C-alpha positions in Angstrom: -57.8 -41.6 55.1 -54.9 -39.4 53.7 -52.0 -38.6 55.6 -51.7 -34.8 55.2 -48.3 -32.8 55.4 -49.1 -29.1 55.8 -46.7 -26.6 54.1 -47.0 -22.9 55.3 -46.1 -20.9 52.5 -45.3 -21.3 48.7 -45.2 -24.7 46.8 -42.4 -27.0 47.4 -40.3 -27.8 44.5 -41.5 -30.7 42.4 -38.8 -33.4 43.7 -39.9 -32.7 47.3 -43.5 -33.1 46.5 -42.7 -36.3 44.6 -40.8 -37.5 47.8 -43.9 -36.8 49.9 -46.4 -38.3 47.5 -44.2 -41.5 46.9 -44.1 -42.0 50.6 -48.2 -41.9 50.6 -48.2 -38.3 52.0 -50.4 -35.6 50.6 -49.2 -31.9 50.7 -51.7 -29.3 51.8 -50.7 -25.6 51.4 -51.4 -22.7 53.6 -51.1 -19.3 52.1 -47.8 -17.3 53.1 -48.0 -15.9 56.6 -51.5 -17.0 57.5 -52.0 -16.8 61.3 -54.8 -16.7 63.9 -58.0 -18.3 63.3 -57.4 -18.7 59.6 -54.2 -21.0 60.3 -56.2 -23.1 62.9 -59.0 -23.6 60.8 -56.7 -25.1 58.1 -54.7 -27.0 60.5 -57.8 -28.5 62.1 -59.5 -29.4 58.9 -56.2 -31.1 57.6 -55.1 -32.6 60.9 -51.5 -33.3 59.3 -49.1 -35.8 60.5 -46.2 -33.4 59.7 -45.8 -29.8 59.0 -43.1 -28.0 56.7 -42.7 -24.6 58.2 -42.0 -22.0 55.8 -43.8 -18.6 56.3 -45.8 -17.5 59.6 -45.8 -18.7 63.3 -46.2 -22.1 64.6 -47.5 -21.9 68.3 -49.0 -24.2 70.8 -52.5 -23.3 69.9 -51.8 -24.4 66.3 -50.2 -27.8 67.4 -53.1 -28.5 69.5 -55.4 -28.3 66.5 -53.6 -31.1 64.8 -53.9 -34.3 67.1 -52.2 -36.5 64.5 -49.1 -34.1 64.3 -45.9 -36.0 64.8 -43.3 -33.9 63.4 -42.4 -30.4 62.2 -39.7 -29.7 59.6 -38.3 -26.3 59.1 -37.8 -25.4 55.3 -34.3 -23.9 56.4 -32.6 -23.5 59.7 -34.2 -20.5 61.3 -36.8 -21.8 63.9 -37.6 -18.7 65.9 -41.1 -18.8 64.2 -41.8 -22.1 65.8 -42.6 -22.6 69.6 -39.9 -25.2 70.3 -40.9 -25.6 73.9 -44.4 -26.3 73.0 -43.4 -28.7 70.4 -41.2 -30.6 72.8 -43.8 -30.9 75.5 -46.1 -32.4 73.0 -43.4 -34.8 71.9 -43.0 -33.3 68.5 -39.4 -32.9 67.1 -38.7 -29.9 65.0 -36.2 -30.7 62.3 -33.9 -28.4 60.4 -32.6 -28.4 56.9 -29.1 -27.7 58.1 -26.7 -26.5 55.5 -29.0 -27.0 52.5 -29.2 -23.2 51.7 -25.9 -22.1 53.4 -24.0 -21.2 50.3 -26.7 -19.2 48.8 -27.1 -17.1 52.0 -23.3 -16.6 52.2 -23.2 -15.4 48.7 -26.1 -13.0 49.6 -24.0 -11.7 52.5 -21.2 -11.0 50.2 -23.2 -9.4 47.6 -24.8 -7.0 50.4 -21.2 -6.0 51.5 -20.2 -5.2 48.0 -23.3 -3.2 47.4 -22.9 -1.2 50.5 -19.1 -0.7 50.3 -19.2 0.1 46.5 -22.3 2.3 46.9 -23.9 0.5 44.0 -27.6 1.1 44.8 -27.4 5.1 45.2 -24.8 5.3 42.1 -27.2 3.2 40.1 -30.2 5.5 41.0 -28.3 8.6 40.4 -27.1 7.6 36.9 -30.8 6.7 36.2 -32.1 10.0 37.4 -29.4 12.0 35.0 -26.6 12.4 37.3 -23.0 11.6 36.4 -21.5 11.3 39.8 -17.8 10.6 39.0 -16.2 13.9 40.1 -15.2 13.6 43.7 -16.3 10.0 44.1 -14.1 7.8 46.3 -14.6 4.3 46.1 -13.6 1.6 48.7 -11.5 -1.4 48.2 -12.6 -4.4 50.1 -9.2 -6.4 49.9 -7.2 -6.0 53.0 -9.9 -5.1 55.3 -11.2 -7.5 58.2 -14.4 -9.4 58.3 -15.9 -10.2 61.6 -18.4 -13.2 61.7 -20.8 -13.5 64.6 -21.3 -17.2 64.7 -19.4 -19.7 62.7 -22.1 -22.3 61.3 -22.3 -23.5 57.9 -23.3 -20.1 56.4 -20.7 -18.2 58.1 -18.0 -20.8 57.0 -19.0 -20.3 53.3 -18.9 -16.6 53.9 -15.5 -16.8 55.2 -14.1 -18.7 52.4 -15.6 -16.2 49.8 -14.3 -13.3 51.7 -10.9 -14.8 51.8 -10.9 -15.1 48.2 -11.6 -11.5 48.1 -8.5 -10.7 50.0 -10.2 -10.2 53.4 -8.8 -11.3 56.8 -11.5 -13.2 58.7 -12.1 -13.2 62.5 -15.1 -14.9 64.2 -16.7 -15.2 67.5 -18.8 -18.4 68.4 -18.4 -19.8 72.1 -19.8 -23.1 70.9 -17.4 -23.7 67.9 -14.2 -25.5 68.6 -11.1 -23.5 68.0 -9.7 -26.1 65.7 -12.5 -25.7 63.2 -11.7 -21.9 63.0 -8.0 -22.5 62.7 -8.6 -25.3 59.9 -10.7 -22.6 58.0 -7.9 -19.9 58.4 -10.2 -17.6 60.8 -9.0 -16.1 63.8 -11.1 -16.6 66.9 -11.9 -13.7 69.2 -13.4 -14.2 72.6 -16.4 -11.7 72.9 -18.6 -9.7 70.5 -17.1 -6.4 71.7 -13.7 -7.3 70.6 -15.0 -8.3 67.3 -17.0 -5.1 66.5 -14.2 -3.0 67.8 -11.6 -4.7 65.3 -13.8 -5.6 62.3 -14.3 -3.5 59.3 -17.2 -5.5 58.3 -19.5 -7.3 60.8 -21.7 -10.0 59.5 -24.3 -11.6 61.4 -24.9 -15.4 61.3 -26.3 -16.1 64.8 -29.7 -17.8 65.6 -32.2 -15.5 67.3 -32.4 -16.5 71.0 -33.2 -14.5 74.3 -29.5 -14.1 74.7 -28.9 -12.9 71.2 -31.8 -10.4 70.6 -30.7 -7.0 70.1 -26.9 -8.3 70.1 -26.0 -5.3 68.1 -27.3 -2.4 70.3 -26.5 1.3 70.7 -23.4 0.5 72.8 -21.7 -1.9 70.4 -22.6 0.4 67.1 -20.8 3.2 69.1 -17.8 0.7 69.6 -17.5 0.2 65.6 -15.2 1.9 63.4 -16.6 5.1 61.6 -16.1 3.3 58.1 -17.7 0.0 59.4 -20.4 -1.9 57.5 -22.8 -4.3 59.0 -24.4 -7.2 57.2 -27.3 -9.3 58.6 -28.5 -12.3 56.7 -29.7 -14.1 59.8 -32.6 -12.7 62.0 -33.7 -9.1 62.1 -34.0 -8.9 66.0 -30.4 -9.5 66.3 -30.0 -5.7 65.8 -31.7 -3.0 67.8 -33.1 -1.4 64.6 -33.9 2.0 66.2 -30.1 2.1 67.4 -29.0 1.1 63.9 -31.2 3.9 62.1 -29.9 6.4 64.6 -26.3 5.5 64.0 -26.7 5.6 60.2 -28.5 8.9 60.2 -25.6 10.5 62.2 -22.9 8.8 59.9 -21.6 6.9 63.0 -21.0 3.9 60.6 -20.5 3.8 56.8 -23.5 1.6 56.1 -25.5 -1.5 56.3 -27.0 -4.6 54.3 -29.9 -6.1 55.5 -31.8 -9.2 54.4 -34.0 -9.7 57.6 -35.9 -7.6 59.8 -37.6 -7.8 63.2 -40.9 -7.2 61.5 -41.5 -8.4 57.9 -41.7 -6.4 55.9 -40.9 -3.3 58.0 -43.7 -0.9 58.8 -44.4 1.9 56.2 -43.2 4.6 58.8 -39.9 2.8 59.4 -37.0 5.1 59.3 -34.9 2.4 57.2 -36.9 3.4 54.1 -35.3 6.7 54.0 -31.7 5.7 54.8 -29.4 6.2 51.6 -26.7 4.3 53.4 -28.8 1.1 53.7 -29.3 -1.7 51.2 -32.2 -3.9 51.9 -33.6 -7.2 50.4 -36.8 -9.1 51.5 -35.3 -12.0 53.3 -34.4 -13.9 50.1 -30.6 -14.6 50.8 -31.4 -18.4 50.8 -34.1 -18.3 48.0 -32.1 -19.6 44.9 -33.2 -22.4 42.6 -30.4 -24.7 43.8 -31.0 -23.8 47.5 -34.7 -24.1 47.2 -34.3 -27.6 45.7 -32.0 -28.6 48.5 -33.9 -27.2 51.4 -37.3 -28.6 50.1 -36.1 -32.2 49.5 -34.2 -32.2 52.9 -37.3 -30.8 54.6 -39.6 -33.4 53.1 -37.1 -36.3 53.6 -37.0 -35.5 57.3 -40.6 -35.9 57.7 -40.6 -39.1 55.9 -37.5 -40.6 57.8 -39.2 -39.6 61.2 -42.4 -41.1 60.3 -40.5 -44.2 59.1 -38.6 -44.4 62.4 -35.2 -43.8 61.0 -32.4 -42.3 62.7 -31.7 -38.8 62.4 -28.4 -36.7 63.3 -28.9 -34.9 66.6 -27.7 -31.6 64.8 -30.9 -31.6 62.8 -33.3 -31.6 65.7 -33.8 -28.1 67.0 -35.8 -29.0 70.1 -33.9 -32.1 71.2 -33.5 -30.9 74.9 -37.2 -29.7 75.1 -38.6 -33.0 74.0 -40.8 -34.7 76.6 -39.0 -37.5 78.4 -41.6 -40.0 77.4 -40.9 -39.3 73.8 -39.4 -42.2 71.6 -36.2 -41.3 70.5 -36.4 -43.7 67.7 -35.7 -41.7 64.7 -34.0 -39.0 66.6 -30.6 -40.4 67.4 
């Protein structure tokens, strides 16, 4: 009987598929963002030993349709689309491909910053529509400004390095990061988000989405930002109160925003973001580069192979370590 690995989304890169097949595992694909009965029927029919989570939500009902399921491996690091507690209760570790796409996402964050700060999108549009908008134009220099990073994981560290090369000063807030790590990176630590948004010229979000970080950037904190502040989000859309951000942009309360993720993806047709000229948006593709895709796919596949083989895995790669049922063997999880 085949040992299936379900992939929720696009095809894995060829080297990742080769890893799975060489280990005696058979990839089974689910169309992107499949949910509800459509997903549970596919899961029930495949009864996978592992799932590589790319697009769409994995909840308790989905897991219960797969009695052979032993491990879930995220194609990336954002696990808010997986019910971690439900997986833990069922003894199913949820693995992350930590750091594999960090550089690509960091580059995208900087690209959004430059696109907003230099007004590249509206200038391009104007030129294509026959307007030569040079008279009266005042550009913005990025060097000498302060970048504030919310969280200081792998993506934020790459972002800091690139920003420093552009001549920016970098500050960061992360209560879980040792002060020495920031100091070694030439980054000044601030002790709360309020202090960061007040001081920074550019705010870049790199936090995971949790109950504590949902709507972290709300109307109150938007009002604390400088009038020429820019906010960039390449993490999770729900870190920002989108209605509050739309209102702040419409009033000219801040200079602009660059977003690669949204609370609902894609945003609804009536969302106010579509009409906002101070906003640059991309469809959650910050980590989608050829190089990052290869690294993430290989690491996600290797995680499943290593767990099924009983090999040790670093604790930092296990998103739900604390939630795993006490009876679960920790072999392969240390």
